[in-house]
PyMOL commands that place a pseudoatom at each C-alpha (Angstrom):
pseudoatom trace, name=CA, resn=MET, resi=1, chain=A, elem=C, hetatm=0, pos=[96.204, 246.295, -19.761]
pseudoatom trace, name=CA, resn=THR, resi=2, chain=A, elem=C, hetatm=0, pos=[95.464, 249.903, -20.562]
pseudoatom trace, name=CA, resn=GLU, resi=3, chain=A, elem=C, hetatm=0, pos=[91.862, 250.946, -21.053]
pseudoatom trace, name=CA, resn=TYR, resi=4, chain=A, elem=C, hetatm=0, pos=[90.940, 251.767, -24.632]
pseudoatom trace, name=CA, resn=ASN, resi=5, chain=A, elem=C, hetatm=0, pos=[88.018, 253.452, -26.348]
pseudoatom trace, name=CA, resn=LYS, resi=6, chain=A, elem=C, hetatm=0, pos=[87.709, 251.356, -29.493]
pseudoatom trace, name=CA, resn=GLU, resi=7, chain=A, elem=C, hetatm=0, pos=[88.918, 247.980, -30.733]
pseudoatom trace, name=CA, resn=LEU, resi=8, chain=A, elem=C, hetatm=0, pos=[89.808, 247.103, -34.307]
pseudoatom trace, name=CA, resn=ASP, resi=9, chain=A, elem=C, hetatm=0, pos=[90.398, 243.459, -35.237]
pseudoatom trace, name=CA, resn=THR, resi=10, chain=A, elem=C, hetatm=0, pos=[92.381, 243.177, -38.479]
pseudoatom trace, name=CA, resn=SER, resi=11, chain=A, elem=C, hetatm=0, pos=[93.168, 239.459, -38.086]
pseudoatom trace, name=CA, resn=GLY, resi=12, chain=A, elem=C, hetatm=0, pos=[93.707, 237.773, -41.440]
pseudoatom trace, name=CA, resn=LEU, resi=13, chain=A, elem=C, hetatm=0, pos=[94.535, 241.025, -43.222]
pseudoatom trace, name=CA, resn=ASN, resi=14, chain=A, elem=C, hetatm=0, pos=[98.008, 241.722, -44.548]
pseudoatom trace, name=CA, resn=CYS, resi=15, chain=A, elem=C, hetatm=0, pos=[99.954, 244.925, -45.000]
pseudoatom trace, name=CA, resn=PRO, resi=16, chain=A, elem=C, hetatm=0, pos=[98.907, 247.600, -45.718]
pseudoatom trace, name=CA, resn=LEU, resi=17, chain=A, elem=C, hetatm=0, pos=[95.269, 246.882, -44.754]
pseudoatom trace, name=CA, resn=PRO, resi=18, chain=A, elem=C, hetatm=0, pos=[95.723, 246.924, -40.939]
pseudoatom trace, name=CA, resn=ILE, resi=19, chain=A, elem=C, hetatm=0, pos=[97.320, 250.384, -41.148]
pseudoatom trace, name=CA, resn=ILE, resi=20, chain=A, elem=C, hetatm=0, pos=[94.715, 251.700, -43.593]
pseudoatom trace, name=CA, resn=LYS, resi=21, chain=A, elem=C, hetatm=0, pos=[91.865, 250.510, -41.364]
pseudoatom trace, name=CA, resn=ALA, resi=22, chain=A, elem=C, hetatm=0, pos=[93.566, 251.836, -38.215]
pseudoatom trace, name=CA, resn=LYS, resi=23, chain=A, elem=C, hetatm=0, pos=[94.115, 255.228, -39.859]
pseudoatom trace, name=CA, resn=LYS, resi=24, chain=A, elem=C, hetatm=0, pos=[90.436, 255.416, -40.815]
pseudoatom trace, name=CA, resn=GLU, resi=25, chain=A, elem=C, hetatm=0, pos=[89.343, 254.492, -37.277]
pseudoatom trace, name=CA, resn=ILE, resi=26, chain=A, elem=C, hetatm=0, pos=[91.718, 256.871, -35.493]
pseudoatom trace, name=CA, resn=ASN, resi=27, chain=A, elem=C, hetatm=0, pos=[90.651, 259.748, -37.755]
pseudoatom trace, name=CA, resn=GLU, resi=28, chain=A, elem=C, hetatm=0, pos=[87.087, 259.315, -36.484]
pseudoatom trace, name=CA, resn=MET, resi=29, chain=A, elem=C, hetatm=0, pos=[88.160, 259.313, -32.831]
pseudoatom trace, name=CA, resn=GLU, resi=30, chain=A, elem=C, hetatm=0, pos=[88.687, 262.258, -30.518]
pseudoatom trace, name=CA, resn=THR, resi=31, chain=A, elem=C, hetatm=0, pos=[92.070, 263.504, -29.320]
pseudoatom trace, name=CA, resn=GLY, resi=32, chain=A, elem=C, hetatm=0, pos=[93.259, 261.514, -26.317]
pseudoatom trace, name=CA, resn=GLN, resi=33, chain=A, elem=C, hetatm=0, pos=[91.232, 258.418, -27.150]
pseudoatom trace, name=CA, resn=ILE, resi=34, chain=A, elem=C, hetatm=0, pos=[92.950, 255.050, -27.500]
pseudoatom trace, name=CA, resn=LEU, resi=35, chain=A, elem=C, hetatm=0, pos=[92.544, 252.524, -30.302]
pseudoatom trace, name=CA, resn=HIS, resi=36, chain=A, elem=C, hetatm=0, pos=[93.333, 248.851, -29.634]
pseudoatom trace, name=CA, resn=VAL, resi=37, chain=A, elem=C, hetatm=0, pos=[94.365, 247.038, -32.821]
pseudoatom trace, name=CA, resn=ILE, resi=38, chain=A, elem=C, hetatm=0, pos=[94.654, 243.264, -33.207]
pseudoatom trace, name=CA, resn=SER, resi=39, chain=A, elem=C, hetatm=0, pos=[96.618, 241.880, -36.143]
pseudoatom trace, name=CA, resn=THR, resi=40, chain=A, elem=C, hetatm=0, pos=[97.957, 238.541, -37.360]
pseudoatom trace, name=CA, resn=ASP, resi=41, chain=A, elem=C, hetatm=0, pos=[100.457, 240.137, -39.771]
pseudoatom trace, name=CA, resn=PRO, resi=42, chain=A, elem=C, hetatm=0, pos=[104.027, 240.030, -38.364]
pseudoatom trace, name=CA, resn=GLY, resi=43, chain=A, elem=C, hetatm=0, pos=[104.870, 243.027, -40.572]
pseudoatom trace, name=CA, resn=ALA, resi=44, chain=A, elem=C, hetatm=0, pos=[102.374, 245.099, -38.601]
pseudoatom trace, name=CA, resn=VAL, resi=45, chain=A, elem=C, hetatm=0, pos=[104.907, 245.600, -35.795]
pseudoatom trace, name=CA, resn=LYS, resi=46, chain=A, elem=C, hetatm=0, pos=[107.174, 247.766, -37.950]
pseudoatom trace, name=CA, resn=ASP, resi=47, chain=A, elem=C, hetatm=0, pos=[104.183, 249.246, -39.786]
pseudoatom trace, name=CA, resn=PHE, resi=48, chain=A, elem=C, hetatm=0, pos=[102.592, 250.580, -36.612]
pseudoatom trace, name=CA, resn=GLU, resi=49, chain=A, elem=C, hetatm=0, pos=[105.919, 251.969, -35.362]
pseudoatom trace, name=CA, resn=SER, resi=50, chain=A, elem=C, hetatm=0, pos=[106.295, 253.826, -38.661]
pseudoatom trace, name=CA, resn=PHE, resi=51, chain=A, elem=C, hetatm=0, pos=[102.657, 254.919, -38.603]
pseudoatom trace, name=CA, resn=ALA, resi=52, chain=A, elem=C, hetatm=0, pos=[103.102, 256.432, -35.138]
pseudoatom trace, name=CA, resn=ASN, resi=53, chain=A, elem=C, hetatm=0, pos=[106.303, 258.230, -36.183]
pseudoatom trace, name=CA, resn=GLN, resi=54, chain=A, elem=C, hetatm=0, pos=[104.758, 259.615, -39.364]
pseudoatom trace, name=CA, resn=THR, resi=55, chain=A, elem=C, hetatm=0, pos=[101.400, 260.698, -37.910]
pseudoatom trace, name=CA, resn=GLY, resi=56, chain=A, elem=C, hetatm=0, pos=[102.478, 261.821, -34.443]
pseudoatom trace, name=CA, resn=HIS, resi=57, chain=A, elem=C, hetatm=0, pos=[99.995, 259.490, -32.767]
pseudoatom trace, name=CA, resn=GLU, resi=58, chain=A, elem=C, hetatm=0, pos=[101.458, 257.755, -29.738]
pseudoatom trace, name=CA, resn=LEU, resi=59, chain=A, elem=C, hetatm=0, pos=[102.120, 253.995, -29.842]
pseudoatom trace, name=CA, resn=LEU, resi=60, chain=A, elem=C, hetatm=0, pos=[101.501, 253.193, -26.179]
pseudoatom trace, name=CA, resn=ASP, resi=61, chain=A, elem=C, hetatm=0, pos=[102.050, 249.450, -26.447]
pseudoatom trace, name=CA, resn=SER, resi=62, chain=A, elem=C, hetatm=0, pos=[103.030, 246.778, -28.919]
pseudoatom trace, name=CA, resn=SER, resi=63, chain=A, elem=C, hetatm=0, pos=[102.893, 243.134, -27.867]
pseudoatom trace, name=CA, resn=GLU, resi=64, chain=A, elem=C, hetatm=0, pos=[102.576, 239.613, -29.226]
pseudoatom trace, name=CA, resn=LYS, resi=65, chain=A, elem=C, hetatm=0, pos=[100.681, 236.660, -27.806]
pseudoatom trace, name=CA, resn=ASP, resi=66, chain=A, elem=C, hetatm=0, pos=[99.693, 233.397, -29.483]
pseudoatom trace, name=CA, resn=ASN, resi=67, chain=A, elem=C, hetatm=0, pos=[100.731, 234.586, -32.964]
pseudoatom trace, name=CA, resn=LYS, resi=68, chain=A, elem=C, hetatm=0, pos=[98.619, 237.722, -32.671]
pseudoatom trace, name=CA, resn=PHE, resi=69, chain=A, elem=C, hetatm=0, pos=[99.934, 241.236, -32.400]
pseudoatom trace, name=CA, resn=TYR, resi=70, chain=A, elem=C, hetatm=0, pos=[98.334, 243.891, -30.229]
pseudoatom trace, name=CA, resn=PHE, resi=71, chain=A, elem=C, hetatm=0, pos=[98.787, 247.637, -30.494]
pseudoatom trace, name=CA, resn=LEU, resi=72, chain=A, elem=C, hetatm=0, pos=[97.524, 250.547, -28.443]
pseudoatom trace, name=CA, resn=LEU, resi=73, chain=A, elem=C, hetatm=0, pos=[97.485, 253.823, -30.351]
pseudoatom trace, name=CA, resn=LYS, resi=74, chain=A, elem=C, hetatm=0, pos=[96.642, 257.113, -28.688]
pseudoatom trace, name=CA, resn=LYS, resi=75, chain=A, elem=C, hetatm=0, pos=[95.265, 259.862, -30.889]
pseudoatom trace, name=CA, resn=THR, resi=76, chain=A, elem=C, hetatm=0, pos=[97.333, 262.968, -30.199]
pseudoatom trace, name=CA, resn=LYS, resi=77, chain=A, elem=C, hetatm=0, pos=[95.712, 265.502, -32.524]
for i in range(1, 77): cmd.bond("trace and resi %d" % i, "trace and resi %d" % (i + 1))
show_as sticks, trace
zoom trace
């Protein structure tokens, strides 16, 4: 797994809260840093793809294991 700078566990939260919390976290990070997000909301998969497209941040990885979803977001600006 890729190294990351910060982890955000949004388990139990539903859309749009995981995205809102991730946006807040990534805004406080420095360019090039990586945020690891954990979610239990199946809708988060599409949400994080859209978030990356809209913000320009890079979605390095999106995976699912044991009904949890994991995302690696790289801050690009």
